[in-house]
N, C-alpha and C positions, 0 to 999 in steps of 0.2 A: 243455476250454474254454480259450480264449486269454485270458490276463490281461496287461494292460499298464498303464502309468501312466494312460492314458485311462479304462480300465474301472474302475480303483481310485478315481480322482478323482471321476468322475461316477456311480459305482455302476451301471455297465452290464454286461450279459451279453456284448455283442459290441463290439469296438473299431471301430465303424462309426457315422458321422454322415451323415445324409441332407442333401444340398446344398439350400440355400434357393433353388430354381429359381423365378424370378419367374412368378407366376400358374400354375405347374404344381404346386409343392409347397404345397398348401393344408393346412388344419387336419387333414383326414382322413388324409393321408399322414404328416404330422409326428407325429400322435398314434399312428398304427399303428406307426411306427418306434420311438417311445419306449416304447410298451406292450410291444413285442416284445424290448426289451433294448438298443436303440441310443439315439441322441440325434437326435430329429426336429426339423427347422427349417422354419418357414413362410417362403415366399419373398416377403418384403415388397418386393423389387425397387425399383420406381420410386416407392414411397411413396404408394400409393393408400390413404388412411386408411380408407375405407369397406370396401374389400376385405379389408384386414388385420384390421379389427375382426370382420368376418363369419367369417374363417378361424380366428381365435382362438376364436370361439364354436363353430365346428365341431370344434375340438380338445377341447372340453369341459373337464374337470378334469385332463386329462393334462398333465404337465409338458413343455413344448416351448419352443423358442427361436424367434428370428426373424432373418432376414437382410435387409440393405439394401445397395443400391448407394450407396457413401459419398458420391460427388459429388452425387448426387440428394438424399440425406438432408440435405446442407448447405442445400438450398433449402426443406426442409420438416422442420426439427428437431422439431417438435411430434409427429411420428409416432413418433419414438423414445420420447418421454415416454409416449405412449399404450401402446406395447408394454411398457414397463417397468411401467406401472400395471397391465397385464394379468398381470404376474408372469412375464414371459419368463425362462426359465431361463438362456438365453444370448443374446447379441446378436452376430451375424456381420456384419462389415464388410469390404467389398472394393471395390477400384477407387477409392481416394482416401485421404487422410490421416485415420487414425482418431483422432488425438490430440484434436481438439476435442470429441469425444463420450465420451472415456474416463472422465472424472470422473463424469458422470451414470450411466454403466453400472456403474462400480465402487460408487458410492454406493447404488445400488439392489440390490446384491448379486448381480447377474447376471454370468455369465462372459463376458468379452470374447474373441471369436474373430476373428482378423484373417487374411484370405486375402492372400497375397503372390505376386508373380510374379518378383521379383528379390531379391538380397541387400540392396539399399538399402531396399526395401519391408520386409524382415524386420527390419532395424535400427529402422525407424520404428515397427513394431508392438511391438518390445521397449520402446521409449521410451513407448509408450502403455500399457504394463502388460498386454499381452495374456496371458491365461491359456493360450490355444491359438493357435498359428500354423498356417495351412494353406498349404503350398507347392504352388502350382497350376501344372502343366505345360500347355503349349499344346495338348495332346491333348484337353483337357476340352471338353465342350459349353458353349455360352454364351460369355461374354466371357473373354478371356485374352490372353496376350502370347506371347513367342517361346520362352522356355526350355522344355526337355523335362522331364517328371517324373523320369526316370531319373537325371538329373544335378542338377537343382535340389534335390530332397529331401535327398540326402546333404550337399550344400553347406550348406543351411540347418541341417541337424542338427549339422554341425561348428561352424557359427557359434554356435548356441544353446548347445552344450556349453561354449563359451568365455565368452560374454557373459551368458547367462541360462539356466543348466542346469535351473532349475525350470519353464521354459516348455515346455508340451507341443507336439508336432508331429504334424500330419496330412499325409498325401500326397493329392493330388488330380490327376486327369487320366488317363483311360484305365483306371481301376480299375473293373471290371465283373464280376469273378468272384473266386474264392478264390485264383487264381494272382496276381492283382493285389494282393489284400490281403496275402498272404504276402510278396510282393516289397516292398510298402510298409514292412512291419515290418523286413525285412532291410536296407532302405536307411536305417533309423534312425528311422522314424516310430513314433508311439505308436498309430496307427490310420489309418483312411482316410476321406476325404470322398467319398461316392458320389452321383453325379448321374444320368448317363444310364441306369444300370440301374434306378434308382427312377423315372425318367421313364416307363418302360414297366412300372411296377407297376400293380396293379389300382386302387390308390387315387389315382393321379396324375390331375391335371386336364389331360388331353390329348385332343384330338378323335380319334375312332376311326380315321379315315383317316391321321392323323399317326402313330398308334401302329402301324398296319399297315405304313406306309412304313418306319418305324424297324425293325420286326422283319425286313423283307425286305432291309434295307440292310447294307452292310459299311463298315468304316472308310475305305476309299478314296473313298466317296461323300459324305464330309463336306468342308466347305470353310470356311476362316477368311476372313471378308469384312467389308467396310464397307457392302455393299449393303443389308442388312436394317436397319441403323441409319438410313441415308439415307431409306428409304421410310417409316420410322416417325417420322422427324423428331427423332431423338435426337442431341444433339451430344456424342458420346462423346470422351474424350481420345484423341489421335491414336495412342498406343501400343497401344491395345486393338482387337482384332477380335472378331467373334462367330462361333463355329463352329456351323454348321448343316448339315442335309442339302442337298446341291447339287441344283439342278433347272434347268429351262430358263430361269427368270427370272434366277437368279444367273449362269448361264452367259452370258446375253445382256448383262448389265450390269456384270459384274466388271471388264471392261476399259474401261468408259466411265462412270465415276462422275460426272463433270461433266455428261454428257448425262442421266444419271438424275436428278441434282439439279434439272435444268432442265425436267423432264417430270412435272408433278404428276399427270397421268393414270395414269402407271405406279405412283405411290404409291397412288392410289385402287384400282387393279387388284390390287395386292398386299394391301391391307387387305381388299378383298372376298374374296380367296382365304383370308385368315386367318379371317374371319368364317364362311366356309363350311367351314373345316377341310380345305381342298384343298391337298395337298402338292405338286401340280404347279405351283402358283402361289406360295403362301406356303411358308416354309421351317420345318420342324420343327427345334427347337433341340436338337441331339444331338451328342455327341462321338465321337471315334474308337473308343471302347469299344463302340459300337453293333454292331460286327461280332461281338461276343462274346455278344450277347443273342438268344436263339432264341424268345422268347415272353414274354407277360405272366404275372405271378404276384403273389400277395399280398406285401406288403413283408416280413412276418414270415418267409415262406418264402424270400425272396431272401436275407435276412440269415443264416438258418440254413444254407442251402446254401453261401454264401460262406465262412462260418466253418468249416464241415465240411471243405471243400476246403483251406482255408488250414491248418487243424490238421494234416491228413494230410501236406501238403507240408513244413510246418515240423518235423514229426516225422521227416522223412527218407524218407517214403513217396512213392508215385506215385499220384495220384488220377486216375482215368479219368472224365471228365465224361459224364453221360448225354446221348445224342444228342437 
């Protein structure tokens, strides 16, 4: 069994945290991860209070955390209070300044987890008193920036060793099997944040055709784009793009964002595709690690296999994956 500062601090069996994927990581997935020995997070995303409340209910009495898009949380801070009242074990903040929310999180006894994309972000998270920092590379599904996991993680590890050695570090972006988990630990992380692999778990809230498209795809078929945020009407900070599966819609509009902004009929068409779960129109949110995923499985099985692979590799062995 792999023991790290993360497993010791949180009492986990595996150094794995499930990413709080908006409207995909519901209470059932978060609870399954936590019950199996990881740390599960509900994807509170854009702060839909009713959805978050329902998913905490779906998690039952299992200890889980909740994640928020920080710039959106600033518009609805009461949602954070509701999550803390629900006994969230951890609060995960990304894509904005976490400092305005830190005091409330600390006072509630929840662990503050801050996802960062640059060293400047990491210093800000240290100032906020983050218990855990997640260094996210651009390979990740969902929103991210430009840095790659392979270089960002060790740079953040070196920074923390100097300015805040007690702060734990997770790696995120492209980690979908035991090779990625072992690599994360070798880069100086205490564990891994896993999104895309859990997106294709049995417990994830993902339409069947989205899941099938993901299983059939490889990493070359993802794209970092502004298209999806434009059609959804979200005013994301300029430095962030969302990584999704490419399709005919993104191929058509990737080079004509102004034209897309001026064509509300296209926004409606994409929304209809999303409601129908049609990956030929709407885009499944998946990262480059999708090429390492060969099928769906229960979250507990995913973690067990990842840990088994990583243990073998870290012990100096060679692990042959099942086809």
